Z-matrix of the N, CA and C atoms (Angstrom, degrees):
N
C 1 1.446
C 2 1.533 1 108.12
N 3 1.319 2 117.58 1 129.33
C 4 1.468 3 120.21 2 177.73
C 5 1.538 4 111.44 3 -57.90
N 6 1.307 5 115.81 4 145.63
C 7 1.462 6 121.50 5 -174.96
C 8 1.529 7 113.52 6 -57.00
N 9 1.346 8 117.45 7 -43.03
C 10 1.469 9 119.64 8 -179.20
C 11 1.525 10 111.55 9 -66.65
N 12 1.305 11 117.73 10 -36.90
C 13 1.467 12 120.41 11 177.09
C 14 1.519 13 109.03 12 -63.28
N 15 1.322 14 116.82 13 -44.87
C 16 1.463 15 121.74 14 179.19
C 17 1.531 16 111.05 15 -59.77
N 18 1.337 17 116.55 16 -47.82
C 19 1.473 18 120.56 17 -178.76
C 20 1.519 19 110.63 18 -62.34
N 21 1.321 20 117.04 19 -45.56
C 22 1.468 21 120.72 20 -179.21
C 23 1.531 22 110.81 21 -62.26
N 24 1.311 23 117.32 22 -46.41
C 25 1.467 24 120.83 23 179.56
C 26 1.529 25 111.27 24 -63.15
N 27 1.313 26 117.01 25 -40.46
C 28 1.456 27 120.87 26 179.43
C 29 1.529 28 111.33 27 -63.71
N 30 1.320 29 116.59 28 -47.33
C 31 1.464 30 120.55 29 179.49
C 32 1.527 31 110.23 30 -62.50
N 33 1.309 32 117.04 31 -45.30
C 34 1.460 33 120.45 32 -177.46
C 35 1.528 34 112.80 33 -68.74
N 36 1.330 35 117.64 34 -19.47
C 37 1.468 36 120.33 35 179.64
C 38 1.530 37 112.45 36 -80.78
N 39 1.315 38 116.82 37 -14.21
C 40 1.470 39 121.41 38 -178.75
C 41 1.527 40 108.30 39 -93.32
N 42 1.325 41 116.41 40 126.61
C 43 1.464 42 119.40 41 -173.69
C 44 1.520 43 114.60 42 -96.20
N 45 1.301 44 118.96 43 -17.96
C 46 1.468 45 120.59 44 -175.33
C 47 1.532 46 113.22 45 -118.90
N 48 1.304 47 117.31 46 29.48
C 49 1.459 48 119.60 47 -179.07
C 50 1.521 49 111.40 48 -67.43
N 51 1.310 50 115.00 49 140.25
C 52 1.467 51 121.99 50 173.01
C 53 1.527 52 110.26 51 -119.03
N 54 1.336 53 115.38 52 -26.01
C 55 1.456 54 121.63 53 -176.89
C 56 1.520 55 108.87 54 -151.66
N 57 1.319 56 115.98 55 140.35
C 58 1.466 57 120.52 56 168.95
C 59 1.526 58 106.76 57 -124.85
N 60 1.322 59 115.56 58 142.93
C 61 1.460 60 118.79 59 179.12
C 62 1.520 61 109.42 60 -127.39
N 63 1.312 62 113.43 61 152.22
C 64 1.455 63 121.46 62 179.91
C 65 1.515 64 108.62 63 -132.75
N 66 1.341 65 116.43 64 137.33
C 67 1.463 66 121.09 65 174.26
C 68 1.524 67 109.54 66 -68.79
N 69 1.306 68 114.80 67 151.42
C 70 1.451 69 119.06 68 161.59
C 71 1.531 70 101.99 69 -68.15
N 72 1.292 71 118.18 70 120.15
C 73 1.455 72 121.44 71 -165.49
C 74 1.526 73 113.49 72 -80.55
N 75 1.301 74 117.01 73 -86.96
C 76 1.464 75 121.18 74 178.70
C 77 1.519 76 108.17 75 -156.20
N 78 1.303 77 115.45 76 169.00
C 79 1.462 78 121.42 77 -176.72
C 80 1.524 79 112.33 78 -88.91
N 81 1.328 80 116.83 79 20.12
C 82 1.465 81 119.64 80 -178.81
C 83 1.522 82 110.51 81 -146.77
N 84 1.317 83 115.01 82 167.84
C 85 1.464 84 120.75 83 -175.65
C 86 1.530 85 113.47 84 -78.05
N 87 1.311 86 116.73 85 -38.95
C 88 1.464 87 120.61 86 -175.80
C 89 1.526 88 110.75 87 -130.54
N 90 1.345 89 116.67 88 74.26
C 91 1.464 90 118.34 89 -178.38
C 92 1.525 91 111.50 90 -60.80
N 93 1.305 92 114.18 91 144.97
C 94 1.461 93 121.76 92 175.92
C 95 1.520 94 106.29 93 -100.89
N 96 1.320 95 116.63 94 118.32
C 97 1.460 96 121.14 95 -174.35
C 98 1.523 97 109.39 96 -99.34
N 99 1.332 98 115.56 97 125.31
C 100 1.465 99 120.37 98 179.38
C 101 1.525 100 110.04 99 -73.83
N 102 1.314 101 116.19 100 170.86
C 103 1.460 102 119.89 101 178.25
C 104 1.523 103 111.49 102 -64.50
N 105 1.342 104 117.39 103 -13.93
C 106 1.459 105 121.90 104 177.85
C 107 1.531 106 111.94 105 -96.47
N 108 1.333 107 116.63 106 3.19
C 109 1.457 108 120.57 107 178.30
C 110 1.521 109 114.46 108 83.10
N 111 1.310 110 117.19 109 14.42
C 112 1.465 111 121.62 110 179.98
C 113 1.518 112 108.97 111 -97.91
N 114 1.341 113 115.18 112 129.59
C 115 1.465 114 120.44 113 -177.19
C 116 1.525 115 112.26 114 -84.90
N 117 1.307 116 114.63 115 143.56
C 118 1.456 117 124.12 116 167.74
C 119 1.523 118 105.80 117 -117.99
N 120 1.325 119 116.75 118 153.59
C 121 1.465 120 118.55 119 179.64
C 122 1.519 121 111.09 120 -67.50
N 123 1.312 122 114.16 121 139.47
C 124 1.451 123 122.69 122 175.02
C 125 1.517 124 107.97 123 -147.25
N 126 1.315 125 117.19 124 148.31
C 127 1.459 126 119.83 125 -177.49
C 128 1.517 127 110.59 126 70.43
N 129 1.316 128 115.96 127 -157.16
C 130 1.462 129 121.73 128 -178.94
C 131 1.524 130 110.56 129 -66.80
N 132 1.321 131 115.94 130 132.32
C 133 1.464 132 121.56 131 174.43
C 134 1.529 133 106.81 132 -94.61
N 135 1.343 134 115.92 133 127.78
C 136 1.456 135 121.32 134 -175.62
C 137 1.520 136 112.02 135 -90.13
N 138 1.324 137 114.97 136 145.59
C 139 1.464 138 120.42 137 170.26
C 140 1.525 139 107.74 138 -78.39
N 141 1.294 140 116.76 139 166.35
C 142 1.462 141 122.17 140 177.87
C 143 1.537 142 109.95 141 -57.67
N 144 1.320 143 116.32 142 -43.38
C 145 1.463 144 121.23 143 179.45
C 146 1.531 145 110.98 144 -62.87
N 147 1.321 146 117.57 145 -43.13
C 148 1.467 147 120.69 146 178.21
C 149 1.531 148 111.33 147 -63.29
N 150 1.335 149 116.81 148 -38.29
C 151 1.466 150 119.32 149 178.69
C 152 1.531 151 110.85 150 -66.03
N 153 1.326 152 117.41 151 -37.77
C 154 1.471 153 120.65 152 176.15
C 155 1.523 154 110.34 153 -63.30
N 156 1.332 155 116.08 154 -44.55
C 157 1.464 156 120.07 155 178.17
C 158 1.527 157 111.47 156 -62.92
N 159 1.346 158 117.05 157 -41.96
C 160 1.467 159 120.84 158 178.93
C 161 1.525 160 111.30 159 -63.29
N 162 1.323 161 116.76 160 -43.05
C 163 1.463 162 120.63 161 179.10
C 164 1.529 163 109.70 162 -61.25
N 165 1.310 164 116.68 163 -46.40
C 166 1.469 165 120.72 164 179.97
C 167 1.526 166 110.97 165 -60.48
N 168 1.313 167 116.75 166 -44.36
C 169 1.466 168 121.37 167 179.48
C 170 1.523 169 111.56 168 -65.35
N 171 1.321 170 117.02 169 -44.47
C 172 1.473 171 120.55 170 -178.96
C 173 1.523 172 112.06 171 -66.71
N 174 1.321 173 117.00 172 -40.40
C 175 1.467 174 119.72 173 179.06
C 176 1.521 175 110.29 174 -67.63
N 177 1.325 176 117.75 175 -39.89
C 178 1.474 177 120.64 176 176.48
C 179 1.522 178 110.05 177 -61.97
N 180 1.326 179 116.69 178 -40.66
C 181 1.472 180 120.26 179 178.62
C 182 1.525 181 110.50 180 -62.10
N 183 1.318 182 117.73 181 -46.05
C 184 1.472 183 120.84 182 179.55
C 185 1.529 184 110.48 183 -61.65
N 186 1.319 185 116.06 184 -43.05
C 187 1.470 186 119.11 185 179.82
C 188 1.526 187 112.21 186 -64.70
N 189 1.323 188 117.15 187 -23.27
C 190 1.470 189 120.04 188 -178.04
C 191 1.526 190 112.53 189 -65.24
N 192 1.312 191 118.62 190 -21.88
C 193 1.467 192 120.98 191 179.04
C 194 1.533 193 113.30 192 -125.47
N 195 1.315 194 117.29 193 -3.31
C 196 1.458 195 121.83 194 -177.90
C 197 1.528 196 110.03 195 -82.22
N 198 1.310 197 116.40 196 137.22
C 199 1.464 198 119.87 197 174.46
C 200 1.527 199 108.90 198 -59.23
N 201 1.322 200 116.75 199 143.55
C 202 1.468 201 121.17 200 -174.95
C 203 1.525 202 113.48 201 -65.50
N 204 1.322 203 118.46 202 -17.68
C 205 1.468 204 120.67 203 179.96
C 206 1.538 205 112.73 204 -91.12
N 207 1.317 206 117.32 205 6.07
C 208 1.471 207 121.68 206 177.29
C 209 1.528 208 107.93 207 -103.65
N 210 1.325 209 116.36 208 124.71
C 211 1.463 210 121.39 209 -179.45
C 212 1.525 211 111.01 210 -89.70
N 213 1.318 212 114.77 211 158.71
C 214 1.466 213 122.54 212 177.92
C 215 1.527 214 107.83 213 -117.25
N 216 1.330 215 116.31 214 137.25
C 217 1.459 216 121.57 215 175.90
C 218 1.524 217 109.79 216 -128.61
N 219 1.309 218 115.06 217 148.68
C 220 1.463 219 122.84 218 174.16
C 221 1.522 220 106.56 219 -104.61
N 222 1.324 221 116.48 220 131.60
C 223 1.465 222 121.78 221 -177.01
C 224 1.517 223 110.79 222 -110.18
N 225 1.328 224 115.34 223 137.40
C 226 1.462 225 119.86 224 174.82
C 227 1.528 226 109.46 225 -65.55
N 228 1.307 227 114.94 226 152.83
C 229 1.459 228 121.95 227 -178.10
C 230 1.524 229 108.65 228 -116.98
N 231 1.323 230 116.63 229 165.87
C 232 1.464 231 122.26 230 173.10
C 233 1.521 232 109.30 231 -66.17
N 234 1.325 233 117.14 232 148.87
C 235 1.459 234 121.44 233 169.63
C 236 1.516 235 108.42 234 -105.65
N 237 1.317 236 114.83 235 132.65
C 238 1.459 237 122.11 236 169.05
C 239 1.520 238 106.86 237 -128.21
N 240 1.330 239 118.62 238 151.90
C 241 1.461 240 121.02 239 -173.38
C 242 1.531 241 113.93 240 -75.94
N 243 1.331 242 115.46 241 63.50
C 244 1.463 243 121.08 242 170.70
C 245 1.524 244 106.91 243 -133.00
N 246 1.321 245 116.72 244 159.04
C 247 1.465 246 120.20 245 -177.35
C 248 1.527 247 112.97 246 -67.34
N 249 1.321 248 118.01 247 -13.73
C 250 1.462 249 120.21 248 177.28
C 251 1.524 250 111.71 249 -64.23
N 252 1.336 251 117.33 250 -20.59
C 253 1.463 252 122.28 251 -177.82
C 254 1.532 253 112.60 252 -101.04
N 255 1.338 254 117.07 253 6.54
C 256 1.460 255 119.51 254 177.54
C 257 1.526 256 109.53 255 -58.57
N 258 1.284 257 116.54 256 135.43
C 259 1.468 258 126.06 257 176.89
C 260 1.521 259 114.21 258 70.77
N 261 1.314 260 119.41 259 -43.45
C 262 1.471 261 120.27 260 -169.43
C 263 1.519 262 114.22 261 -66.99
N 264 1.319 263 117.92 262 -14.43
C 265 1.462 264 120.55 263 178.11
C 266 1.526 265 111.61 264 -108.54
N 267 1.329 266 116.78 265 7.86
C 268 1.464 267 121.73 266 179.06
C 269 1.525 268 109.88 267 -87.31
N 270 1.320 269 116.21 268 129.34
C 271 1.457 270 121.47 269 -177.12
C 272 1.509 271 113.94 270 -55.50
N 273 1.344 272 117.30 271 -42.51
C 274 1.465 273 119.05 272 -178.76
C 275 1.524 274 111.61 273 -67.04
N 276 1.324 275 117.41 274 -33.96
C 277 1.466 276 120.52 275 178.95
C 278 1.533 277 110.01 276 -69.01
N 279 1.330 278 116.11 277 -47.27
C 280 1.468 279 120.37 278 179.84
C 281 1.525 280 109.66 279 -61.50
N 282 1.324 281 116.63 280 -45.60
C 283 1.460 282 121.05 281 179.76
C 284 1.529 283 111.10 282 -59.00
N 285 1.304 284 116.50 283 -41.23
C 286 1.464 285 121.01 284 178.74
C 287 1.533 286 110.89 285 -62.16
N 288 1.329 287 117.31 286 -44.17
C 289 1.464 288 120.78 287 179.42
C 290 1.528 289 110.10 288 -62.56
N 291 1.329 290 116.89 289 -44.69
C 292 1.465 291 121.47 290 -179.79
C 293 1.529 292 110.43 291 -60.87
N 294 1.332 293 116.71 292 -49.93
C 295 1.466 294 120.98 293 -178.23
C 296 1.528 295 111.69 294 -66.51
N 297 1.310 296 116.92 295 -45.07
C 298 1.461 297 122.17 296 -176.37
C 299 1.534 298 111.35 297 -61.70
N 300 1.324 299 116.67 298 -30.14
C 301 1.463 300 120.52 299 -174.29
C 302 1.522 301 113.55 300 -111.21
N 303 1.339 302 116.26 301 7.07
C 304 1.459 303 121.48 302 177.65
C 305 1.532 304 111.33 303 51.28
N 306 1.334 305 114.80 304 52.98
C 307 1.463 306 120.74 305 177.66
C 308 1.522 307 108.62 306 -114.07
N 309 1.300 308 115.74 307 175.88
C 310 1.452 309 121.97 308 172.39
C 311 1.520 310 108.57 309 -92.41
N 312 1.329 311 115.15 310 167.68
C 313 1.459 312 121.87 311 176.14
C 314 1.520 313 108.39 312 -117.14
N 315 1.315 314 116.97 313 125.30
C 316 1.455 315 121.90 314 176.09
C 317 1.528 316 106.61 315 -102.97
N 318 1.328 317 116.45 316 112.91
C 319 1.457 318 121.60 317 -177.33
C 320 1.521 319 109.61 318 -91.06
N 321 1.320 320 115.73 319 112.89
C 322 1.461 321 122.21 320 177.98
C 323 1.528 322 107.61 321 -93.54
N 324 1.315 323 115.78 322 107.29
C 325 1.465 324 120.98 323 -175.89
C 326 1.529 325 111.49 324 -61.69
N 327 1.319 326 117.50 325 -41.71
C 328 1.471 327 119.99 326 179.96
C 329 1.528 328 110.62 327 -61.40
N 330 1.325 329 117.05 328 -40.89
C 331 1.472 330 119.90 329 177.53
C 332 1.531 331 110.54 330 -64.63
N 333 1.327 332 116.76 331 -38.33
C 334 1.463 333 120.51 332 178.95
C 335 1.527 334 111.09 333 -65.14
N 336 1.319 335 117.29 334 -38.38
C 337 1.468 336 120.98 335 178.71
C 338 1.526 337 110.40 336 -65.51
N 339 1.331 338 116.57 337 -45.70
C 340 1.471 339 120.13 338 177.75
C 341 1.523 340 109.93 339 -59.46
N 342 1.332 341 116.20 340 -45.37
C 343 1.467 342 120.85 341 179.65
C 344 1.523 343 110.62 342 -60.62
N 345 1.321 344 117.55 343 -48.80
C 346 1.468 345 121.25 344 -178.95
C 347 1.521 346 110.99 345 -59.24
N 348 1.322 347 117.11 346 -44.11
C 349 1.467 348 120.71 347 179.26
C 350 1.528 349 111.24 348 -64.35
N 351 1.331 350 116.68 349 -45.96
C 352 1.461 351 120.54 350 -176.68
C 353 1.528 352 113.35 351 -71.47
N 354 1.324 353 116.73 352 -20.38
C 355 1.473 354 120.66 353 176.62
C 356 1.524 355 111.63 354 -98.56
N 357 1.342 356 116.77 355 2.69
C 358 1.454 357 120.52 356 179.66
C 359 1.518 358 112.60 357 70.13
N 360 1.321 359 117.28 358 26.52
C 361 1.464 360 121.27 359 -177.82
C 362 1.507 361 112.78 360 -99.02
N 363 1.314 362 117.07 361 -7.70
C 364 1.443 363 120.91 362 -170.33
C 365 1.515 364 112.83 363 -77.10
N 366 1.327 365 114.08 364 126.15
C 367 1.459 366 119.10 365 168.59
C 368 1.528 367 107.81 366 -119.79
N 369 1.337 368 114.56 367 13.18
C 370 1.456 369 120.43 368 -178.58
C 371 1.526 370 109.56 369 -79.74
N 372 1.308 371 117.54 370 145.56
C 373 1.472 372 121.14 371 -177.13
C 374 1.523 373 113.17 372 -83.27
N 375 1.337 374 116.50 373 63.13
C 376 1.463 375 119.78 374 177.44
C 377 1.517 376 108.88 375 -102.53
N 378 1.318 377 115.56 376 144.34
C 379 1.467 378 118.34 377 -179.63
C 380 1.513 379 111.43 378 -68.84
C-alpha cells in the first residue's frame, strides 16, 4: 500500500483526533534503516530547499482532507552521525518548517537528549 494511502486511511479511521504529529524524517527519499534503527541515506538525497518544499507539499496534502479542528505538529527526531540526519535535527531548520507551515512543534525530550549526546552538546548528568 502506498505510504500516502496508508497515512490518509489511518488518520480517517481515528474519530477523536485533536492533534497529529510527524517526525522530521530523513534527508533522503529511501532511508536504509539499520537493525539498531539508525538511518543511512538511500535513494535521492534532498537539499535543504527540497526538504522545505516537500514539507510544505506534504502538510498541504494532509490539510486537504484533515478536519479543520485537528492540529498538526512537527516533532524533533534523534540525531545520529550519518548524512540521513543532515538538517532535520537542526533547530533553525525545524523552526523554519514549523513557521513556514503554521504548525505546532512537539518537543520530544528523549530525542533531544540523544541528539545532544551524539553531537557532543550534552552537559546534562545522564548516565
